[in-house]
C-alpha positions in Angstrom: 0.0 -0.1 0.0 1.2 3.6 -0.9 2.0 6.0 2.4 -1.1 7.8 0.8 -3.3 5.3 1.0 -2.8 4.8 4.8 -3.5 8.2 5.5 -6.3 8.0 3.6 -7.6 4.7 5.2 -7.0 6.7 8.4 -9.0 9.4 7.4 -12.0 7.7 6.4 -12.2 6.1 10.2 -14.0 9.5 11.0 -16.6 10.2 8.4 -20.3 8.3 8.3 -23.3 8.5 7.0 -27.1 7.0 8.3 -28.8 5.0 5.7 -32.3 3.8 6.7 -34.4 0.6 6.3 -38.1 0.3 4.9 -38.9 0.5 8.5 -37.2 3.6 9.4 -34.2 1.9 11.5 -31.2 4.4 11.4 -27.9 2.6 10.6 -24.4 4.2 11.0 -21.8 3.2 8.0 -18.6 4.4 6.7 -19.1 7.6 4.2 -17.6 5.3 1.7 -20.3 2.4 2.1 -21.6 2.0 -1.5 -25.0 0.5 0.7 -27.8 3.3 0.6 -31.0 1.7 -0.3 -31.7 -0.9 2.5 -34.6 -3.2 2.0 -35.8 -5.5 5.6 -32.5 -5.8 7.5 -33.4 -8.7 9.8 -29.9 -8.9 11.9 -28.8 -5.5 12.6 -26.0 -6.1 14.6 -24.3 -8.5 11.6 -25.1 -6.1 9.0 -23.7 -2.8 10.5 -20.5 -5.1 11.9 -20.0 -6.6 8.1 -20.5 -3.2 6.5 -18.4 -1.2 8.8 -15.2 -3.1 8.8 -11.7 -2.0 7.6 -8.7 -3.6 7.0 -6.0 -1.5 8.7 -3.0 -3.8 8.3 -2.5 -7.3 6.3 0.3 -9.7 7.5 1.1 -8.8 10.9 4.5 -9.8 11.7 5.7 -11.3 15.0 7.7 -8.3 15.9 4.8 -6.0 14.8 2.1 -7.8 16.7 3.0 -6.5 20.7 3.6 -2.8 19.3 0.3 -2.8 17.2 -1.9 -3.3 20.9 -1.4 0.2 22.5 -2.4 1.5 18.4 -5.2 -0.9 18.2 -6.6 0.2 21.5 -6.2 4.0 20.6 -7.7 3.7 17.0 -10.7 2.0 18.7 -11.0 4.5 21.4 -10.5 7.1 18.9 -13.1 5.8 16.3 -15.4 5.5 19.0 -15.5 9.3 20.4 -15.7 10.2 16.5 -19.1 8.3 16.3 -20.4 9.6 19.8 -19.4 13.2 18.6 -21.5 13.1 15.0 -24.5 10.9 17.1 -24.6 11.6 20.6 -28.0 9.9 21.0 -26.7 6.4 20.0 -24.8 4.0 21.5 -21.8 2.1 19.7 -19.6 -1.1 20.0 -16.2 -0.9 18.6 -14.1 -3.7 17.8 -10.2 -3.8 17.0 -8.7 -6.9 16.4 -5.5 -8.2 16.1 -4.2 -11.6 14.2 -0.5 -12.5 13.8 0.3 -13.2 10.5 -3.1 -11.9 9.4 -4.8 -8.6 9.8 -5.7 -5.9 12.1 -9.5 -5.0 11.2 -11.6 -2.0 13.3 -15.3 -2.5 12.6 -18.3 -1.1 14.8 -22.1 -1.4 15.0 -24.7 -0.1 17.5 -25.7 -1.8 20.1 -29.5 -2.9 18.9 -32.2 -3.7 21.3 -32.7 -7.7 21.9 -29.7 -8.2 19.6 -26.3 -9.5 20.8 -22.7 -7.9 20.4 -21.1 -9.0 17.2 -18.3 -10.7 19.5 -17.0 -11.2 23.3 -13.6 -10.6 23.0 -13.2 -12.9 26.1 -13.3 -15.6 23.7 -10.5 -15.5 21.9 -7.7 -17.0 24.2 -5.1 -17.7 21.8 -2.2 -15.1 22.2 -1.8 -14.9 18.7 -5.1 -13.0 18.6 -6.6 -10.1 20.5 -9.5 -8.6 19.9 -10.5 -5.2 21.9 -14.1 -3.6 22.9 -14.5 0.0 23.3 -18.6 0.8 24.2 -20.2 3.8 24.5 
């Protein structure tokens, strides 16, 4: 990836838009999302978590993994802060995952009534994988 593409990638983490389904539910997605018209979304959490995931880094090397932990935490907190700034009435969950020899992914979804969060970070016990969750 070119250097400018990294800046574009990180810049996209602070731009959002709202889209609505036929029932009037407001979904918050990254601005660069191609979704504009929604029909009946049954799994709101799954939809937002899938639509709002960005691969920040691929092929994480062993010497990078531990150094990426505080970076992942800071990016997760920053994304949550941006979401709360633009949508103060909504409750969000942000996840940042690190997988050794794989990817660093950031994603978010709203906390939808009667739906479970996208994942539970405590279930990830493999030392080659970390998942952080930020809620607010």
